[in-house]
C-alpha positions in Angstrom: -29.8 -25.5 -10.7 -28.0 -22.3 -10.7 -28.9 -18.8 -10.0 -31.9 -17.8 -11.9 -31.3 -15.5 -14.9 -32.9 -11.9 -13.2 -30.1 -12.5 -10.1 -27.2 -12.7 -12.8 -26.4 -9.0 -12.7 -23.1 -7.6 -13.4 -22.5 -5.0 -10.6 -22.3 -1.2 -12.2 -19.2 0.8 -11.5 -19.4 3.5 -9.4 -19.7 6.8 -11.8 -16.9 9.4 -11.8 -17.7 12.8 -10.4 -18.9 14.5 -13.3 -17.5 17.2 -15.2 -13.9 16.2 -14.4 -11.4 18.8 -16.1 -7.7 18.9 -17.1 -6.6 23.0 -16.8 -3.4 23.7 -18.9 -0.6 25.5 -17.0 0.0 27.2 -20.3 -3.0 29.6 -20.1 -3.0 29.7 -24.2 -4.5 26.4 -24.1 -8.5 25.7 -23.3 -9.7 23.5 -20.1 -10.3 20.0 -21.3 -13.3 18.2 -20.0 -12.5 14.2 -19.3 -15.4 12.2 -20.9 -16.8 10.8 -17.6 -17.9 7.7 -18.9 -15.0 6.2 -20.6 -11.3 6.3 -21.3 -9.6 9.3 -22.2 -6.4 8.9 -24.1 -3.6 11.6 -24.0 -1.2 12.2 -26.7 0.2 14.1 -29.9 -1.5 11.8 -32.4 -4.9 13.1 -34.2 -7.9 11.3 -32.4 -6.8 11.5 -28.7 -9.2 12.2 -26.2 -6.3 15.1 -24.9 -4.3 16.0 -27.8 -1.4 17.6 -27.0 0.8 19.7 -28.9 4.3 19.6 -27.7 6.8 17.2 -30.1 8.1 16.1 -26.8 5.1 14.3 -26.4 4.4 10.9 -27.5 1.5 10.1 -30.2 0.3 7.7 -27.5 1.2 9.0 -24.1 -1.1 8.0 -21.6 -4.5 7.6 -20.5 -7.0 8.9 -17.7 -9.6 6.7 -16.6 -12.3 6.0 -14.4 -11.9 2.8 -11.5 -14.5 0.8 -10.2 -14.7 2.8 -6.9 -15.3 6.4 -8.8 -11.8 7.7 -8.7 -9.7 8.6 -11.6 -6.0 7.3 -12.2 -3.5 8.4 -15.2 -1.4 5.6 -16.5 1.6 6.2 -18.6 1.6 3.9 -21.8 5.5 3.3 -22.2 5.8 7.5 -23.3 9.3 8.4 -24.5 9.6 11.5 -22.6 7.6 9.9 -19.4 4.8 12.0 -17.1 5.3 13.5 -13.9 2.5 13.5 -11.3 3.2 16.9 -9.0 7.1 16.7 -9.9 7.5 12.9 -9.4 8.1 10.5 -12.0 5.2 8.2 -13.1 6.3 4.4 -13.7 4.9 3.4 -17.1 2.2 1.1 -17.2 1.0 1.6 -13.3 -2.0 3.3 -12.6 -1.6 6.3 -10.5 -4.3 7.7 -8.6 -5.5 11.7 -9.5 -6.9 14.0 -7.1 -7.9 17.7 -7.3 -5.1 20.0 -7.9 -2.7 17.2 -9.0 -0.4 18.7 -11.8 0.7 16.2 -14.6 4.0 17.0 -16.7 4.2 15.1 -20.0 7.2 14.5 -21.3 8.6 16.2 -18.2 11.3 13.6 -17.7 13.5 14.8 -21.1 15.6 17.9 -21.1 13.6 20.6 -23.1 14.9 22.5 -25.7 13.0 24.9 -27.9 11.1 22.8 -29.9 10.4 19.7 -27.4 9.0 21.1 -24.3 6.8 19.5 -21.7 3.2 20.1 -21.0 1.7 20.6 -17.8 -1.9 20.2 -16.8 -3.8 20.3 -13.6 -6.4 18.2 -12.7 -9.7 19.5 -11.4 -13.3 19.0 -10.3 -12.6 15.2 -9.8 -14.3 14.9 -6.7 -12.1 13.9 -4.3 -9.0 15.6 -2.5 -5.5 14.2 -2.1 -5.6 12.1 1.0 -1.8 13.1 2.1 -2.7 16.9 1.5 -3.9 18.8 4.7 -7.5 20.2 4.4 -7.9 23.6 3.0 -8.0 26.2 5.7 -11.6 27.3 6.5 -12.8 30.5 4.8 -12.3 33.5 7.0 -14.9 35.2 8.4 -15.6 39.1 7.4 -14.0 40.6 10.1 -10.8 38.6 9.4 -11.2 39.7 5.9 -11.4 43.2 6.8 -8.4 42.9 9.1 -6.4 41.3 6.5 -7.4 44.0 4.0 -6.7 46.8 6.5 -2.8 44.9 7.4 -2.2 44.7 3.7 -2.9 48.4 2.9 -0.5 49.3 5.8 2.3 47.5 4.5 1.6 48.5 1.0 1.8 52.3 2.0 4.4 52.0 4.3 6.6 49.9 2.0 6.0 52.9 -0.7 6.8 55.4 1.8 10.2 53.4 2.9 11.2 52.9 -0.9 11.0 56.3 -1.1 13.4 57.4 2.0 15.4 54.6 0.8 15.9 56.0 -3.0 16.3 59.5 -1.3 19.0 57.8 1.3 17.1 59.7 4.0 18.0 57.3 6.7 15.8 59.7 9.3 13.0 59.0 7.3 13.3 55.4 6.9 13.5 54.9 10.7 10.4 57.1 11.1 8.6 55.0 8.7 9.4 51.6 10.4 8.2 53.2 13.5 5.1 54.3 12.3 4.5 51.0 10.4 4.8 49.4 13.9 2.1 52.0 15.2 -0.2 51.7 12.6 -0.2 47.8 13.0 -0.8 47.9 16.7 -3.8 50.2 15.9 -5.2 48.0 13.4 -4.8 44.8 15.9 -6.5 46.7 18.4 -9.5 47.7 16.4 -9.8 43.8 15.4 -8.6 42.4 19.0 -12.1 41.6 19.9 
């Protein structure tokens, strides 16, 4: 009786999308590649998968891992300073799913001082977008890019003229600049109206 040995196969876990990254929001730090096949520990202690520098961060602060569905999660392991995900505190010992663009704040739940500052990192290249966020807008066509560039150029030029008129307290020139701006925007819009 029983299942033949060849059929007793443990289902394989879905692989997380490689290579996932954490990008430091402090640009002095390097992007950290997460281990795609194992748990990444996070903390201040030597030997952590992602070793943070701030004294506000616990020695063992949290962990990032791959779920069976191929998605990533973060879990705060009872850190002193806590963790935020997109500004919302993470409950210790609960796994929260991670998505591209999510911002993790390590030790962000305490009042910072000069020596005890939180560290903020952004998740990237995880292979999935947060479902409660609207999809990104479609890319501009080349005509739309040209139109936007033209409009921004006009606004910059006329803003500079208006600032000079304002600084000189020349209300007549300021008024004229406003009229010129409106006419230039109308002309540019007419060119791209088709």
